C-alpha positions in Angstrom: -1.1 10.3 -3.4 1.7 12.9 -3.6 4.1 13.8 -0.8 6.7 16.3 -0.1 10.1 16.0 1.3 10.4 17.3 4.8 9.0 20.3 6.6 11.4 23.1 5.9 14.1 24.0 3.5 16.8 25.2 5.9 17.0 22.0 7.9 17.8 18.6 6.3 14.6 17.3 4.7 12.4 15.6 7.2 14.2 16.8 10.3 13.6 19.7 12.6 16.5 21.5 14.1 15.8 19.8 17.5 15.9 16.4 15.9 19.1 17.2 14.1 20.8 18.2 17.5 19.8 14.9 19.0 21.3 12.8 16.3 24.9 12.3 15.3 25.8 14.4 12.3 25.6 12.4 9.1 28.6 12.3 6.9 28.4 14.9 4.2 29.1 13.5 0.7 29.4 15.6 -2.5 28.2 14.1 -5.7 31.2 15.6 -7.5 33.4 13.3 -5.4 31.6 10.0 -6.2 34.3 8.9 -8.7 38.1 9.0 -9.2 39.2 11.6 -11.7 40.7 11.7 -14.2 38.9 8.6 -15.6 41.4 5.9 -16.3 41.5 2.9 -18.7 39.0 1.0 -16.5 36.4 3.7 -16.8 34.6 5.3 -13.8 35.7 4.0 -10.4 33.8 4.7 -7.2 35.9 6.8 -4.8 37.1 5.5 -1.5 35.1 8.1 0.5 31.9 6.8 -1.0 32.9 3.1 -0.5 33.7 3.9 3.2 30.3 5.5 3.6 28.5 2.2 2.7 25.8 1.5 5.2 26.3 4.8 7.1 24.0 7.8 7.5 25.0 10.4 5.0 23.8 13.8 3.8 23.6 14.6 0.1 22.6 17.8 -1.8 21.3 17.6 -5.3 18.4 18.2 -7.6 15.3 16.0 -7.9 15.0 14.8 -11.5 11.9 16.0 -13.2 10.4 12.9 -14.8 7.4 12.4 -17.1 6.5 9.2 -15.3 7.9 8.9 -11.8 8.0 5.6 -10.0 6.2 5.4 -6.6 8.3 5.1 -3.5 11.5 6.6 -5.1 13.0 9.5 -6.9 16.3 10.3 -8.6 18.8 12.9 -7.3 21.5 14.5 -9.5 24.2 17.1 -9.0 22.6 19.3 -11.7 19.0 20.0 -12.8 17.8 17.3 -15.2 14.4 16.8 -16.9 13.8 13.3 -18.3 11.6 12.6 -21.3 11.2 8.8 -21.0 8.7 8.6 -23.9 10.9 10.5 -26.3 14.3 9.4 -25.2 13.8 5.9 -23.9 17.0 4.5 -22.4 19.0 7.4 -23.9 18.7 9.8 -21.0 20.9 12.6 -19.8 21.4 11.4 -16.2 25.0 11.9 -15.0 26.9 8.9 -13.6 26.6 10.3 -10.0 22.8 10.0 -10.1 21.4 8.6 -6.8 18.3 6.5 -6.5 16.5 7.7 -3.3 14.0 5.2 -1.8 11.3 5.8 0.6 10.8 3.4 3.6 8.7 0.2 3.1 5.5 1.8 4.5 5.7 4.6 2.0 6.5 2.6 -1.2 3.1 3.5 -2.8 3.7 7.3 -2.3 4.7 9.5 -5.2 7.3 12.2 -4.5 6.4 15.6 -5.9 9.0 17.2 -8.1 10.8 19.9 -6.2 12.7 22.7 -7.9 16.1 23.8 -6.7 18.7 22.3 -4.5 17.5 19.9 -1.9 19.3 18.0 0.9 18.4 14.5 1.8 19.7 12.3 4.7 19.6 8.6 4.7 21.6 5.3 4.7 23.9 4.9 1.8 24.1 1.7 -0.3 26.8 1.4 -3.0 27.3 -1.1 -5.7 25.6 -2.3 -9.0 21.9 -3.0 -8.6 19.5 -3.5 -11.5 15.9 -2.4 -10.7 12.7 -4.1 -11.9 12.6 -1.5 -14.7 16.0 -2.5 -16.0 17.7 0.7 -14.9 21.1 0.1 -13.1 22.0 2.2 -10.1 25.4 2.4 -8.5 24.5 4.6 -5.5 21.3 4.5 -3.5 20.0 6.3 -0.4 17.3 4.9 1.9 15.3 7.5 3.7 13.6 6.9 7.0 9.9 7.5 7.6 10.4 11.0 9.1 11.9 12.3 5.9 8.6 12.6 4.0 5.0 13.5 4.7 1.8 13.6 2.8 0.7 16.9 1.1 -2.4 18.5 2.4 -5.1 19.6 -0.1 -3.8 23.2 -0.2 -0.2 22.2 -0.8 -1.3 19.8 -3.6 -3.4 22.5 -5.3 -0.5 24.9 -5.0 2.0 22.3 -6.4 -0.3 21.5 -9.4 -0.8 25.2 -10.1 2.9 25.9 -10.0 3.6 23.1 -12.5 1.0 24.6 -14.9 2.6 28.1 -14.6 6.3 27.5 -14.4 8.5 30.0 -16.2 
């Protein structure tokens, strides 16, 4: 089963304008500000603004990573467009350090997220720190979406999505 993020591009994914007005504005984080620059002798260090956002509702803009084999219930978000070729590249991927692992809520863990071209905005609760997934991939920044952030595709949307993948330019 495939799903799409949210209902409209202008609003934060999964929220209508009315819902946004009712909620406190999430903290806006920029992926370019995830780490201290220049990089020092200790390597990359997570910035204070990201550490202070731990456990809080945040808004991130980025690009959904196009993967050969996506995992259900999650997707990767990066500050620039990335296409992963897991079979050809294995562990040697081109993911930037500020890649965010975005997870769907527990009741949607079997859902697949359809690849979305272009810049997207996601809103969720931030989790920061080293975490090794069941596939061995280590993430440093994660975002947990709520159940309103996604919905199932209807048949027409799914057909259109598959058609677009076959005819991308």
